[in-house]
C-alpha positions as CSV (number, residue, x, y, z in Angstrom):
1,X,9.2,13.9,-34.9
2,X,8.5,15.7,-31.6
3,X,5.1,16.6,-30.7
4,X,4.5,18.9,-27.8
5,X,1.8,18.6,-25.3
6,X,-1.6,19.9,-26.1
7,X,-4.9,20.1,-24.3
8,X,-6.0,16.9,-25.7
9,X,-3.2,14.7,-25.5
10,X,0.4,14.4,-23.8
11,X,3.5,14.9,-26.1
12,X,6.5,13.1,-27.3
13,X,8.8,13.7,-23.7
14,X,5.6,13.4,-21.5
15,X,4.8,10.0,-22.9
16,X,8.4,9.1,-23.0
17,X,8.6,10.1,-19.1
18,X,5.8,8.1,-18.3
19,X,6.2,4.9,-20.3
20,X,9.9,4.5,-19.5
21,X,9.2,5.1,-15.4
22,X,6.1,2.2,-15.8
23,X,8.6,0.1,-17.3
24,X,11.2,0.7,-14.8
25,X,8.8,0.8,-12.0
26,X,7.4,-2.6,-13.3
27,X,10.8,-4.1,-13.1
28,X,11.3,-2.8,-9.6
29,X,8.1,-4.6,-8.4
30,X,9.3,-8.0,-10.2
31,X,12.7,-7.7,-8.4
32,X,10.6,-7.1,-5.1
33,X,8.2,-9.5,-5.6
34,X,11.6,-12.0,-6.7
35,X,13.3,-11.4,-3.4
36,X,10.2,-12.0,-1.3
37,X,8.7,-15.1,-3.5
38,X,12.0,-16.6,-4.7
39,X,14.9,-15.4,-2.0
40,X,18.5,-16.7,-3.0
41,X,17.2,-17.7,-6.8
42,X,18.9,-16.7,-9.8
43,X,16.0,-14.5,-10.8
44,X,16.3,-12.7,-7.6
45,X,19.9,-11.9,-7.7
46,X,19.6,-10.8,-11.2
47,X,16.4,-8.5,-10.7
48,X,17.7,-7.4,-7.1
49,X,21.1,-6.3,-8.2
50,X,19.1,-3.7,-10.1
51,X,17.4,-2.3,-7.5
52,X,19.4,0.3,-5.9
53,X,20.6,1.5,-9.2
54,X,17.4,2.0,-10.8
55,X,15.9,3.5,-7.7
56,X,18.3,6.4,-8.4
57,X,17.4,6.5,-12.0
58,X,13.3,6.5,-11.0
59,X,14.6,9.5,-8.6
60,X,16.1,11.4,-10.9
61,X,13.7,10.9,-13.9
62,X,10.4,11.5,-11.2
63,X,12.4,15.1,-10.2
64,X,12.8,15.9,-14.3
65,X,9.6,15.0,-14.9
66,X,8.3,17.0,-12.3
67,X,9.7,19.9,-13.5
68,X,8.5,19.2,-17.2
69,X,5.1,18.6,-15.7
70,X,5.0,22.2,-14.0
71,X,6.7,23.9,-17.0
72,X,4.1,22.3,-19.5
73,X,1.4,22.6,-17.4
74,X,-1.0,25.1,-19.2
75,X,-0.4,23.0,-22.4
76,X,-1.2,19.6,-21.2
77,X,-4.6,18.0,-21.0
78,X,-6.9,19.0,-17.8
79,X,-7.0,16.7,-15.1
80,X,-10.9,15.3,-15.0
81,X,-11.7,16.1,-11.2
82,X,-10.1,16.7,-8.0
83,X,-9.6,13.1,-7.4
84,X,-7.6,12.5,-10.4
85,X,-5.3,15.6,-9.7
86,X,-4.9,14.3,-6.0
87,X,-3.9,10.6,-7.3
88,X,-1.6,12.0,-9.7
89,X,0.1,14.3,-6.9
90,X,0.1,11.1,-4.7
91,X,2.1,9.2,-7.4
92,X,4.4,11.8,-7.9
93,X,5.0,12.0,-3.8
94,X,5.5,8.4,-3.6
95,X,8.0,8.3,-6.9
96,X,10.1,10.8,-5.3
97,X,9.8,9.9,-1.6
98,X,10.5,6.1,-2.0
99,X,13.9,6.3,-3.5
100,X,14.7,9.2,-1.4
101,X,14.2,6.9,1.4
102,X,16.1,4.5,0.0
103,X,19.0,7.1,-0.7
104,X,18.9,8.4,2.9
105,X,18.9,5.0,4.5
106,X,21.7,3.8,2.4
107,X,23.9,7.0,3.2
108,X,22.9,6.7,6.9
109,X,24.0,3.1,7.1
110,X,28.0,4.3,6.5
111,X,28.1,1.8,3.3
112,X,29.8,3.0,0.2
113,X,27.4,3.3,-2.7
114,X,27.8,3.4,-6.6
115,X,25.2,3.3,-9.5
116,X,27.0,1.2,-12.1
117,X,30.5,2.4,-11.1
118,X,29.7,6.3,-10.4
119,X,30.1,6.2,-6.8
120,X,27.5,8.3,-4.9
121,X,28.5,7.5,-1.2
122,X,32.1,7.0,-0.2
123,X,31.0,5.4,3.3
124,X,32.1,5.8,6.6
125,X,32.4,4.0,10.0
126,X,29.5,3.7,12.0
127,X,25.8,4.4,11.3
128,X,23.3,7.3,11.7
129,X,20.1,6.0,13.1
130,X,17.8,8.8,12.3
131,X,18.8,8.2,8.6
132,X,18.6,4.6,8.8
133,X,15.0,4.2,10.8
134,X,12.8,6.3,8.4
135,X,14.0,4.3,5.2
136,X,13.7,1.2,7.2
137,X,10.2,2.0,8.4
138,X,8.7,3.9,5.4
139,X,10.8,2.6,2.2
140,X,9.1,-0.8,1.7
141,X,5.9,0.2,3.1
142,X,5.4,3.3,0.5
143,X,6.5,0.9,-2.2
144,X,3.5,-1.4,-1.1
145,X,1.3,1.8,-1.3
146,X,2.7,2.6,-4.7
147,X,1.7,-0.3,-6.1
148,X,-1.7,0.1,-4.9
149,X,-1.9,3.3,-6.6
150,X,-0.4,2.3,-9.6
151,X,-3.0,-0.6,-9.9
152,X,-5.9,2.1,-9.0
153,X,-4.2,4.1,-11.6
154,X,-4.7,1.7,-14.4
155,X,-8.1,0.6,-13.0
156,X,-9.2,4.2,-13.5
157,X,-7.8,4.6,-17.2
158,X,-10.1,1.4,-18.0
159,X,-13.2,2.6,-15.9
160,X,-13.1,6.0,-17.8
161,X,-12.5,4.1,-21.2
162,X,-15.3,1.6,-20.4
163,X,-17.8,3.2,-18.1
164,X,-17.1,6.8,-18.3
165,X,-18.2,7.6,-21.9
166,X,-16.5,10.9,-23.3
167,X,-13.6,10.6,-20.6
168,X,-11.6,8.1,-22.3
169,X,-8.1,9.1,-21.2
170,X,-6.0,6.1,-22.9
171,X,-5.5,8.0,-26.0
172,X,-4.0,11.0,-24.3
173,X,-0.9,8.8,-23.1
174,X,-0.6,6.1,-25.5
175,X,0.2,8.1,-28.4
């Protein structure tokens, strides 16, 4: 049964976006950590082979989720305060910027790119530095900032659950 968003809790679609993206982001970070800590291992190869395609999926989900959020803004639970609103805007910004920078870098590299058999870029001779360099500089760094922001997001959920009586936000998204 599909529940719409309400002023007290997020609906079925919003929760599906949230938790599916949370799992995909966790998968991405496991892959990055495997690449950093266990390079050239079977674990690293398994996770890293999905990094780019799942980045594209996350970008699409983030954009659709952003549209969904804006369309349902009046029906959703209100932000607790300006810091909460700013934190959520930052998460959305990073969830769009990180894969967009990765795609920009991929295109600028001139290499072909497909997502599970669906060609996105055909490739070309040469390289476009102004596309590659921002991705080289920011994609990974923004990823680590996203990891810190996600950790802060989780911490604040439990902070409000334990320390801020009357503002237990977990039931809003838990379902």
